All heavy atoms as an XYZ file, in Angstrom:
845
protein
N     277.941    215.520    260.924
C     276.646    215.774    260.432
C     275.635    214.829    261.040
O     276.009    213.822    261.619
C     276.586    215.643    258.919
C     277.372    216.676    258.267
S     276.281    217.466    257.354
C     276.297    218.079    256.150
N     274.419    215.098    260.764
C     273.370    214.277    261.386
C     273.001    213.176    260.393
O     272.980    213.378    259.191
C     272.126    215.137    261.663
C     272.375    216.142    262.678
S     270.891    217.089    262.771
C     270.503    216.975    264.454
N     272.631    212.130    260.999
C     272.145    211.050    260.183
C     270.652    211.276    259.862
O     269.941    211.967    260.584
C     272.275    209.718    260.921
C     273.699    209.223    260.925
O     274.467    209.676    260.079
O     273.999    208.409    261.793
N     270.230    210.738    258.824
C     268.831    210.869    258.452
C     267.921    210.162    259.466
O     266.806    210.529    259.654
C     268.592    210.311    257.054
C     269.189    211.098    255.899
C     268.981    210.380    254.576
C     268.639    212.489    255.826
N     268.480    209.130    260.043
C     267.733    208.386    260.993
C     267.415    209.232    262.286
O     266.417    209.022    262.938
C     268.405    207.112    261.444
C     268.525    206.126    260.251
O     267.616    206.223    259.409
O     269.411    205.265    260.265
N     268.333    210.165    262.603
C     268.075    210.970    263.757
C     266.961    212.005    263.583
O     266.290    212.407    264.504
C     269.362    211.746    264.142
C     270.392    210.735    264.649
O     270.035    209.646    265.123
O     271.573    211.121    264.634
N     266.759    212.436    262.317
C     265.751    213.438    262.028
C     264.315    212.855    262.064
O     263.358    213.558    262.221
C     265.967    214.098    260.657
C     267.186    215.015    260.694
O     267.512    215.457    261.829
O     267.709    215.289    259.628
N     264.290    211.611    261.845
C     262.911    210.966    261.790
C     262.375    210.888    263.245
O     263.040    210.566    264.170
C     262.990    209.566    261.224
C     263.332    209.571    259.747
C     263.404    208.164    259.214
O     262.919    207.222    259.882
O     263.963    207.967    258.151
N     261.116    211.228    263.364
C     260.468    211.197    264.648
C     259.705    209.920    264.799
O     259.214    209.324    263.809
C     259.503    212.357    264.841
C     260.208    213.689    264.778
C     259.183    214.831    264.953
O     258.040    214.580    264.955
N     259.691    216.051    265.057
N     259.622    209.435    266.003
C     258.894    208.266    266.268
C     257.405    208.603    266.246
O     256.977    209.657    266.741
C     259.283    207.661    267.643
C     260.702    207.197    267.660
C     261.009    206.568    268.996
C     262.436    206.100    269.039
N     262.789    205.536    270.291
N     256.603    207.731    265.713
C     255.159    208.027    265.678
C     254.590    208.087    267.087
O     254.914    207.265    267.955
C     254.567    206.921    264.898
C     255.555    205.807    264.893
C     256.910    206.446    265.118
N     253.723    209.054    267.309
C     253.047    209.209    268.624
C     251.765    208.444    268.597
O     251.004    208.491    267.607
C     252.765    210.711    268.879
C     252.036    210.894    270.199
C     254.083    211.492    268.869
N     251.444    207.746    269.643
C     250.252    206.938    269.715
C     249.043    207.853    269.854
O     248.993    208.747    270.696
C     250.259    205.989    270.933
N     248.087    207.696    268.962
C     246.845    208.509    268.961
C     245.769    207.846    269.824
O     245.968    206.768    270.386
N     244.650    208.465    269.891
C     243.545    207.914    270.685
C     243.082    206.575    270.220
O     242.659    205.704    270.977
C     242.417    208.958    270.583
C     243.025    210.156    270.000
C     244.283    209.786    269.338
N     243.199    206.282    268.930
C     242.734    205.020    268.363
C     243.735    203.896    268.690
O     243.411    202.728    268.700
C     242.530    205.112    266.861
N     244.982    204.310    268.889
C     246.019    203.312    269.143
C     246.111    202.890    270.622
O     246.739    201.952    270.939
C     247.384    203.906    268.714
C     247.450    204.101    267.202
O     246.636    203.476    266.480
O     248.221    204.962    266.756
N     245.446    203.632    271.510
C     245.496    203.320    272.930
C     244.656    202.111    273.226
O     243.512    202.029    272.799
C     245.017    204.511    273.786
C     245.014    204.173    275.226
C     245.940    205.743    273.517
N     245.233    201.177    273.936
C     244.478    199.971    274.269
C     243.553    200.278    275.486
O     243.963    200.778    276.495
C     245.448    198.859    274.664
N     242.249    200.055    275.232
C     241.234    200.304    276.251
C     240.907    198.952    276.884
O     240.584    197.964    276.193
C     239.990    200.911    275.629
C     238.903    201.129    276.685
C     240.324    202.215    274.929
N     240.916    198.878    278.194
C     240.617    197.584    278.872
C     239.117    197.191    278.549
O     238.262    198.029    278.323
C     240.766    197.892    280.329
C     241.415    199.209    280.446
C     241.306    199.910    279.146
N     238.878    195.900    278.553
C     237.530    195.440    278.192
C     236.450    195.948    279.159
O     235.309    196.254    278.710
C     237.624    193.905    278.297
C     239.079    193.566    278.237
C     239.802    194.772    278.720
N     236.761    196.099    280.424
C     235.786    196.620    281.391
C     235.391    198.069    281.046
O     234.267    198.467    281.142
C     236.313    196.512    282.789
N     236.400    198.853    280.610
C     236.119    200.234    280.239
C     235.279    200.308    278.966
O     234.445    201.185    278.829
C     237.434    201.012    280.074
N     235.506    199.370    278.036
C     234.691    199.321    276.823
C     233.219    199.044    277.154
O     232.342    199.629    276.592
C     235.237    198.296    275.870
C     236.321    198.865    274.953
C     236.698    197.934    273.875
N     238.007    197.391    274.285
C     238.471    196.203    274.086
N     237.714    195.305    273.551
N     239.688    195.873    274.446
N     233.026    198.125    278.078
C     231.713    197.777    278.466
C     230.993    198.988    279.128
O     229.852    199.327    278.798
C     231.653    196.578    279.402
C     230.290    196.334    280.032
C     232.130    195.319    278.688
N     231.697    199.633    280.000
C     231.141    200.811    280.658
C     230.838    201.954    279.636
O     229.849    202.646    279.738
C     232.094    201.344    281.735
C     232.165    200.511    282.987
C     233.193    201.083    283.990
C     230.839    200.434    283.699
N     231.711    202.095    278.686
C     231.514    203.143    277.661
C     230.262    202.806    276.811
O     229.441    203.700    276.551
C     232.730    203.212    276.736
C     232.808    204.354    275.788
C     232.805    205.681    276.513
C     234.044    204.230    274.902
N     230.093    201.568    276.495
C     228.869    201.188    275.748
C     227.621    201.379    276.601
O     226.590    201.848    276.105
C     228.936    199.682    275.328
C     229.883    199.479    274.182
C     229.817    198.100    273.702
N     230.774    197.935    272.613
C     231.458    196.830    272.347
N     231.246    195.783    273.125
N     232.283    196.773    271.380
N     227.678    201.048    277.877
C     226.556    201.298    278.795
C     226.222    202.769    278.887
O     225.037    203.178    278.833
C     226.839    200.744    280.164
C     225.784    201.187    281.189
C     226.886    199.208    280.173
N     227.206    203.629    278.938
C     227.004    205.077    278.975
C     226.333    205.541    277.680
O     225.392    206.347    277.706
C     228.303    205.818    279.239
C     228.147    207.303    279.033
C     228.792    205.560    280.661
N     226.770    205.056    276.539
C     226.174    205.424    275.250
C     224.687    204.996    275.204
O     223.816    205.746    274.818
C     226.901    204.846    274.094
C     228.219    205.499    273.760
C     229.368    204.834    273.356
C     228.344    206.914    273.935
C     230.541    205.465    273.071
C     229.558    207.556    273.625
C     230.646    206.806    273.186
O     231.815    207.442    272.908
N     224.431    203.787    275.634
C     223.109    203.220    275.583
C     222.157    204.054    276.533
O     221.089    204.402    276.197
C     223.110    201.719    275.984
C     223.753    200.916    274.842
C     221.683    201.264    276.217
C     223.996    199.468    275.191
N     222.674    204.387    277.744
C     221.850    205.175    278.659
C     221.603    206.566    278.077
O     220.502    207.088    278.253
C     222.533    205.277    280.030
C     222.473    203.967    280.807
S     223.004    204.098    282.540
C     224.521    204.972    282.449
N     222.585    207.132    277.409
C     222.363    208.434    276.768
C     221.300    208.352    275.659
O     220.418    209.238    275.611
N     221.321    207.317    274.889
C     220.334    207.141    273.843
C     218.946    206.931    274.459
O     217.922    207.560    274.011
C     220.712    205.968    272.919
C     221.965    206.344    272.090
C     219.582    205.569    271.989
C     222.601    205.150    271.327
N     218.869    206.133    275.475
C     217.558    205.886    276.155
C     217.052    207.178    276.798
O     215.862    207.488    276.693
C     217.709    204.813    277.236
C     217.920    203.434    276.563
C     216.502    204.760    278.158
C     218.202    202.293    277.505
N     217.928    207.974    277.346
C     217.543    209.255    277.944
C     216.962    210.190    276.899
O     215.947    210.833    277.081
C     218.722    209.919    278.673
C     218.461    211.217    279.391
C     217.515    211.011    280.547
C     219.709    211.843    279.871
N     217.597    210.279    275.738
C     217.110    211.143    274.685
C     215.757    210.610    274.195
O     214.828    211.411    273.934
C     218.152    211.197    273.539
C     217.571    211.876    272.299
C     219.374    211.980    274.021
N     215.607    209.311    274.004
C     214.330    208.748    273.523
C     213.178    209.031    274.519
O     212.086    209.332    274.122
C     214.483    207.257    273.251
C     215.363    206.843    272.067
C     215.461    205.346    271.993
C     214.754    207.398    270.804
N     213.490    208.862    275.820
C     212.503    209.137    276.850
C     212.083    210.626    276.846
O     210.948    210.936    277.056
C     212.953    208.667    278.191
C     212.988    207.153    278.397
C     213.597    206.828    279.753
C     211.641    206.558    278.285
N     213.086    211.481    276.685
C     212.748    212.937    276.634
C     211.895    213.228    275.395
O     210.920    213.979    275.529
C     214.053    213.719    276.554
C     213.934    215.260    276.524
C     213.282    215.751    277.804
C     215.201    215.900    276.259
N     212.185    212.650    274.264
C     211.347    212.839    273.050
C     209.955    212.272    273.305
O     208.954    212.922    272.966
C     211.978    212.183    271.858
C     211.038    212.117    270.687
C     213.240    212.915    271.445
N     209.813    211.153    273.974
C     208.510    210.556    274.267
C     207.770    211.436    275.278
O     206.526    211.637    275.117
C     208.662    209.167    274.867
N     208.436    212.030    276.232
C     207.761    212.952    277.213
C     207.236    214.180    276.484
O     206.067    214.549    276.690
C     208.741    213.296    278.327
C     208.205    214.331    279.338
C     207.156    213.586    280.196
C     209.330    214.788    280.216
N     208.054    214.801    275.670
C     207.594    215.959    274.961
C     206.480    215.623    274.029
O     205.484    216.347    273.929
C     208.792    216.636    274.252
C     208.317    217.724    273.305
C     209.787    217.181    275.216
N     206.598    214.518    273.373
C     205.529    214.068    272.430
C     204.217    213.788    273.179
O     203.118    214.176    272.730
N     204.304    213.223    274.395
C     203.094    212.947    275.207
C     202.422    214.239    275.659
O     201.217    214.352    275.656
N     203.243    215.201    276.023
C     202.708    216.534    276.485
C     202.046    217.197    275.287
O     200.923    217.722    275.457
C     203.834    217.384    277.068
C     204.353    216.814    278.371
C     203.360    218.832    277.249
C     205.560    217.495    278.939
N     202.611    217.180    274.142
C     202.011    217.786    272.951
C     200.711    217.081    272.614
O     199.674    217.669    272.302
C     202.998    217.780    271.779
C     204.137    218.799    272.046
C     202.288    218.148    270.477
C     205.269    218.700    271.106
N     200.716    215.710    272.658
C     199.563    214.924    272.284
C     198.385    215.232    273.285
O     197.273    215.403    272.839
C     199.901    213.438    272.324
C     198.758    212.553    271.989
C     198.161    212.380    270.772
C     198.052    211.729    272.873
N     197.164    211.475    270.858
C     197.045    211.068    272.122
C     198.145    211.435    274.270
C     196.176    210.152    272.704
C     197.273    210.554    274.809
C     196.308    209.920    274.061
N     198.670    215.281    274.572
C     197.696    215.587    275.594
C     197.111    217.006    275.383
O     195.934    217.219    275.578
C     198.253    215.449    277.018
C     198.353    214.091    277.490
C     197.107    213.756    278.195
C     197.372    212.612    279.159
N     196.184    212.191    279.813
N     197.970    217.962    275.036
C     197.484    219.330    274.923
C     196.675    219.507    273.658
O     195.768    220.402    273.598
C     198.688    220.308    274.922
O     199.482    220.113    273.763
N     196.875    218.737    272.600
C     196.165    218.853    271.371
C     194.820    218.106    271.409
O     193.884    218.428    270.650
C     196.995    218.373    270.216
C     198.285    219.145    270.015
S     197.992    220.858    269.680
C     198.603    220.983    268.043
N     194.757    217.069    272.204
C     193.558    216.196    272.255
C     192.550    216.757    273.226
O     192.877    217.037    274.372
C     193.994    214.795    272.711
C     192.949    213.793    272.537
C     193.508    212.446    272.933
N     192.500    211.808    273.768
C     192.646    211.325    274.948
N     193.803    211.331    275.471
N     191.684    210.786    275.602
N     191.365    216.937    272.789
C     190.284    217.435    273.668
C     189.669    216.256    274.469
O     189.450    215.206    273.902
C     189.177    218.091    272.892
C     189.543    219.469    272.327
C     188.311    220.144    271.722
C     188.647    221.550    271.346
N     187.478    222.223    270.791
N     189.433    216.515    275.678
C     188.787    215.489    276.513
C     187.337    215.407    276.114
O     186.653    216.441    275.939
C     188.983    215.805    278.008
N     186.818    214.179    276.035
C     185.444    214.028    275.687
C     184.577    214.382    276.913
O     184.859    213.994    278.031
C     185.172    212.582    275.307
C     185.877    212.120    274.072
C     185.673    210.651    273.753
O     184.773    210.037    274.404
O     186.383    210.161    272.912
N     183.566    215.216    276.681
C     182.708    215.590    277.821
C     181.942    214.373    278.336
O     181.368    213.625    277.605
C     181.786    216.638    277.263
C     181.780    216.408    275.812
C     183.083    215.782    275.431
N     181.956    214.229    279.644
C     181.230    213.126    280.267
C     179.801    213.561    280.487
O     179.564    214.662    280.967
C     181.875    212.766    281.599
C     183.273    212.210    281.469
C     183.837    211.830    282.836
C     185.283    211.331    282.654
N     185.864    211.036    283.948
N     178.905    212.689    280.152
C     177.458    213.077    280.404
C     177.209    213.156    281.889
O     177.564    212.288    282.669
C     176.698    211.976    279.727
C     177.605    210.795    279.647
C     179.018    211.411    279.558
N     176.551    214.221    282.292
C     176.240    214.434    283.685
C     175.012    213.550    284.080
O     174.014    213.550    283.380
C     175.947    215.897    284.032
C     177.210    216.719    283.880
C     176.917    218.155    284.332
O     175.991    218.349    285.148
O     177.641    219.015    283.892
N     175.179    212.882    285.167
C     174.064    212.037    285.630
C     173.178    212.914    286.477
O     173.650    213.542    287.444
C     174.592    210.801    286.440
C     175.494    210.005    285.571
C     173.455    210.022    287.029
C     176.263    208.903    286.327
N     171.868    212.978    286.201
C     170.993    213.810    286.985
C     170.890    213.216    288.385
O     170.854    211.983    288.577
C     169.632    213.774    286.235
C     169.726    212.554    285.384
C     171.178    212.341    285.079
N     170.784    214.063    289.425
C     170.668    213.556    290.756
C     169.320    212.820    290.997
O     168.341    213.148    290.368
C     170.723    214.813    291.676
C     170.369    215.931    290.758
C     170.782    215.519    289.353
N     169.425    211.789    291.769
C     168.221    210.998    292.052
C     167.297    211.809    292.909
O     167.672    212.561    293.744
C     168.606    209.700    292.753
N     165.990    211.583    292.702
C     164.975    212.295    293.494
C     164.871    211.658    294.878
O     164.998    210.438    295.023
C     163.644    212.184    292.792
N     164.722    212.486    295.872
C     164.610    212.009    297.253
C     163.118    211.950    297.580
O     162.383    212.890    297.392
C     165.294    213.007    298.219
C     166.759    213.042    297.962
C     165.017    212.606    299.657
C     167.516    214.022    298.848
N     162.727    210.791    298.102
C     161.391    210.677    298.577
C     161.376    211.093    300.044
O     162.026    210.429    300.924
C     160.893    209.220    298.441
C     159.459    209.047    298.864
O     158.772    209.994    299.206
N     159.015    207.775    298.836
N     160.670    212.155    300.387
C     160.612    212.651    301.763
C     159.725    211.796    302.645
O     159.802    211.915    303.877
C     160.201    214.099    301.790
C     161.149    215.072    301.100
C     160.519    216.476    301.159
C     162.470    215.096    301.781
N     158.924    210.999    302.072
C     158.044    210.161    302.847
C     156.966    210.898    303.568
O     156.609    210.519    304.689
N     156.470    211.934    302.940
C     155.422    212.708    303.602
C     154.071    212.036    303.418
O     153.783    211.428    302.400
C     155.374    214.109    302.970
C     156.616    214.992    303.096
C     156.429    216.285    302.298
C     156.859    215.304    304.556
N     153.211    212.125    304.429
C     151.856    211.507    304.310
C     151.071    212.265    303.274
O     151.295    213.442    303.009
C     151.277    211.654    305.701
C     152.095    212.668    306.427
C     153.414    212.687    305.731
N     150.077    211.584    302.690
C     149.234    212.272    301.618
C     148.534    213.424    302.254
O     148.040    213.457    303.383
C     148.256    211.175    301.237
C     148.749    209.941    301.767
C     149.714    210.199    302.800
N     148.434    214.513    301.490
C     147.758    215.748    301.923
C     148.625    216.726    302.665
O     148.220    217.834    302.946
N     149.881    216.385    303.018
C     150.733    217.313    303.668
C     151.392    218.216    302.631
O     151.562    217.852    301.473
C     151.768    216.605    304.518
O     152.615    215.870    303.711
N     151.763    219.358    303.087
C     152.408    220.293    302.139
C     153.638    220.946    302.822
O     153.776    220.980    304.054
C     151.391    221.417    301.778
C     150.931    222.235    302.976
C     149.852    223.290    302.543
O     148.940    222.912    301.842
O     150.073    224.438    302.986
N     154.554    221.421    301.982
C     155.777    222.053    302.450
C     155.454    223.540    302.733
O     154.970    224.247    301.864
C     156.872    221.910    301.383
C     158.113    222.697    301.848
C     157.214    220.491    301.145
N     155.634    223.939    303.971
C     155.339    225.332    304.362
C     156.512    226.244    304.216
O     156.346    227.417    303.873
C     154.835    225.364    305.813
C     153.484    224.699    306.004
C     152.957    224.961    307.343
N     151.692    224.236    307.459
C     150.928    224.344    308.531
N     151.341    225.082    309.573
N     149.854    223.650    308.585
N     157.712    225.716    304.413
C     158.902    226.566    304.303
C     160.108    225.633    303.971
O     160.177    224.475    304.367
C     159.219    227.310    305.552
N     161.007    226.189    303.172
C     162.280    225.478    302.866
C     163.373    226.480    302.957
O     163.318    227.558    302.291
C     162.185    224.842    301.491
N     164.417    226.188    303.707
C     165.560    227.085    303.883
C     166.819    226.309    303.601
O     166.968    225.185    304.128
C     165.582    227.680    305.315
C     166.798    228.627    305.488
C     164.315    228.437    305.614
N     167.746    226.893    302.823
C     169.010    226.224    302.585
C     170.119    227.003    303.225
O     170.153    228.214    303.191
C     169.238    226.055    301.084
C     170.404    225.125    300.820
C     169.460    227.377    300.368
C     170.429    224.533    299.402
N     171.054    226.270    303.892
C     172.182    226.885    304.560
C     173.386    225.986    304.249
O     173.546    224.899    304.826
C     171.935    227.007    306.042
C     173.064    227.666    306.768
O     173.809    228.485    306.096
O     173.290    227.451    307.980
N     174.229    226.475    303.356
C     175.413    225.690    302.993
C     174.999    224.491    302.195
O     174.376    224.585    301.177
N     175.273    223.275    302.727
C     174.859    222.076    302.042
C     173.710    221.386    302.717
O     173.422    220.217    302.501
C     176.032    221.120    301.876
C     176.600    220.687    303.206
O     176.283    221.325    304.225
O     177.433    219.784    303.256
N     173.009    222.097    303.600
C     171.878    221.546    304.318
C     170.552    222.261    303.875
O     170.526    223.482    303.734
C     171.965    221.732    305.859
C     173.209    221.124    306.433
C     173.161    219.607    306.358
N     174.449    219.051    306.766
C     174.558    217.879    307.400
N     173.532    217.232    307.715
N     175.759    217.495    307.709
N     169.518    221.528    303.610
C     168.217    222.018    303.278
C     167.256    221.624    304.374
O     167.127    220.464    304.732
C     167.722    221.425    301.955
C     166.304    221.751    301.550
C     166.121    223.223    301.253
C     165.942    220.910    300.308
N     166.561    222.597    304.964
C     165.608    222.363    306.063
C     164.181    222.597    305.474
O     163.917    223.646    304.929
C     165.859    223.308    307.231
C     164.798    223.040    308.322
C     167.260    223.075    307.756
N     163.410    221.566    305.574
C     162.017    221.601    305.044
C     161.070    221.524    306.227
O     161.152    220.578    307.028
C     161.781    220.470    304.044
C     162.777    220.527    302.896
C     160.331    220.495    303.574
C     162.752    219.358    301.992
N     160.113    222.494    306.354
C     159.111    222.494    307.389
C     157.781    222.223    306.771
O     157.354    222.869    305.847
C     159.140    223.871    308.045
C     158.184    223.954    309.224
O     157.473    223.006    309.560
N     158.164    225.133    309.862
N     157.104    221.176    307.299
C     155.776    220.798    306.747
C     154.688    221.174    307.785
O     153.491    220.940    307.511
C     155.710    219.276    306.517
O     155.876    218.592    307.744
C     156.695    218.861    305.492
N     155.010    221.776    308.865
C     154.031    222.098    309.915
C     153.969    221.011    310.997
O     153.864    221.339    312.145
N     154.039    219.816    310.606
C     154.002    218.664    311.559
C     155.441    218.161    311.858
O     155.643    217.535    312.927
C     153.134    217.525    311.094
C     151.722    217.990    310.858
C     150.793    216.834    310.770
N     150.097    216.807    312.069
C     149.759    215.754    312.793
N     150.040    214.590    312.296
N     149.119    215.863    313.865
N     156.309    218.335    310.909
C     157.684    217.842    311.116
C     158.693    218.736    310.362
O     158.333    219.448    309.428
C     157.824    216.374    310.691
C     157.709    216.080    309.240
C     157.862    214.606    308.890
O     158.616    213.919    309.577
O     157.228    214.173    307.929
N     159.910    218.630    310.781
C     161.038    219.343    310.135
C     161.985    218.283    309.602
O     162.419    217.409    310.342
C     161.730    220.309    311.124
C     162.978    220.942    310.453
C     160.800    221.347    311.664
N     162.325    218.369    308.326
C     163.214    217.439    307.662
C     164.498    218.152    307.243
O     164.469    219.204    306.608
C     162.539    216.803    306.400
C     161.220    216.184    306.818
C     163.469    215.808    305.778
C     160.338    215.820    305.663
N     165.653    217.566    307.606
C     166.937    218.154    307.218
C     167.565    217.230    306.190
O     167.717    216.013    306.372
C     167.888    218.257    308.468
C     169.230    218.855    308.011
C     167.261    219.110    309.531
N     167.891    217.795    305.034
C     168.433    217.076    303.874
C     169.828    217.543    303.592
O     170.100    218.744    303.517
C     167.536    217.245    302.650
C     168.138    216.484    301.463
C     166.101    216.831    302.924
N     170.784    216.603    303.447
C     172.157    216.946    302.985
C     172.132    217.020    301.464
O     171.890    215.985    300.790
C     173.116    215.881    303.488
C     174.565    216.278    303.225
O     174.828    217.211    302.413
O     175.457    215.708    303.846
N     172.317    218.182    300.940
C     172.195    218.419    299.466
C     173.350    217.726    298.764
O     173.136    217.163    297.652
C     172.165    219.937    299.168
C     172.099    220.160    297.682
C     171.013    220.569    299.895
N     174.529    217.674    299.268
C     175.666    217.087    298.579
C     175.512    215.563    298.454
O     175.796    214.962    297.490
C     176.975    217.428    299.231
C     177.332    218.875    299.096
C     178.659    219.134    299.702
N     178.868    220.545    299.819
C     179.974    221.181    299.432
N     180.978    220.501    298.945
N     180.048    222.469    299.539
N     175.083    214.958    299.538
C     174.941    213.515    299.546
C     173.579    213.058    299.007
O     173.358    211.885    298.824
C     175.135    212.988    300.977
C     176.511    213.154    301.519
C     176.602    212.650    302.887
C     178.013    212.867    303.513
N     178.093    212.456    304.913
N     172.697    214.038    298.883
C     171.321    213.767    298.400
C     170.621    212.722    299.375
O     170.119    211.763    298.888
C     171.381    213.307    296.967
C     170.058    213.552    296.258
O     169.254    214.350    296.726
N     169.875    212.868    295.159
N     170.692    212.996    300.652
C     170.122    212.086    301.614
C     169.520    212.834    302.785
O     169.954    213.949    303.092
C     171.217    211.176    302.165
N     168.523    212.237    303.392
C     167.831    212.855    304.557
C     168.767    212.596    305.783
O     169.113    211.483    306.078
C     166.457    212.223    304.785
C     165.574    212.551    303.568
C     165.858    212.734    306.061
C     164.219    211.861    303.621
N     169.082    213.700    306.474
C     169.970    213.599    307.615
C     169.169    213.326    308.884
O     169.529    212.465    309.693
C     170.812    214.889    307.747
C     171.646    214.837    308.999
C     171.685    215.107    306.554
N     168.080    214.098    309.088
C     167.303    213.933    310.288
C     165.861    214.382    310.075
O     165.561    215.148    309.144
C     167.923    214.633    311.487
O     167.817    216.022    311.275
N     164.953    213.876    310.934
C     163.563    214.270    310.944
C     163.193    214.605    312.387
O     163.540    213.888    313.307
C     162.678    213.125    310.500
C     162.728    212.773    309.074
C     161.821    211.617    308.792
N     161.784    211.256    307.409
C     160.920    211.719    306.535
N     159.918    212.498    306.932
N     161.005    211.380    305.306
N     162.472    215.717    312.533
C     162.017    216.128    313.837
C     160.488    216.230    313.747
O     159.978    217.056    313.025
C     162.612    217.485    314.285
C     162.061    217.911    315.634
C     164.101    217.394    314.300
N     159.760    215.378    314.478
C     158.306    215.367    314.433
C     157.801    216.312    315.543
O     158.262    216.231    316.683
C     157.805    213.917    314.643
C     156.239    213.940    314.648
C     158.374    213.002    313.575
N     156.828    217.173    315.187
C     156.304    218.157    316.114
C     155.254    217.648    317.057
O     154.853    218.272    317.980
C     155.746    219.368    315.336
N     154.746    216.492    316.845
C     153.737    215.910    317.712
C     152.982    214.800    317.019
O     153.211    214.521    315.833
N     152.045    214.160    317.748
C     151.321    213.064    317.147
C     150.314    213.463    316.070
O     149.858    214.488    315.868
C     150.592    212.418    318.326
C     150.647    213.404    319.455
C     151.688    214.384    319.136
């Protein structure tokens, strides 16, 4: 017959019983910490996107463009003004003035005579 000692099984080592080297424990902790940081950053990113989408941007007050002094002599008048793209051509009869509308500056002056 069989002895009772033969029927008994030896205990099998489980995952908790396995000896993990110290370097592997450190790496495991680093992986857990990086996973937690990744989740926190993802939550912060989604929260930032939601916050930006819910918050209205404050309207910036528009600064009116500065007036350009054409430097015309007293008594002269503008006879014609033509705009083409971002250039404005002003004819006073004695001279032609070209103004850059975007830069709000006089580009050139052509005098018709003395």
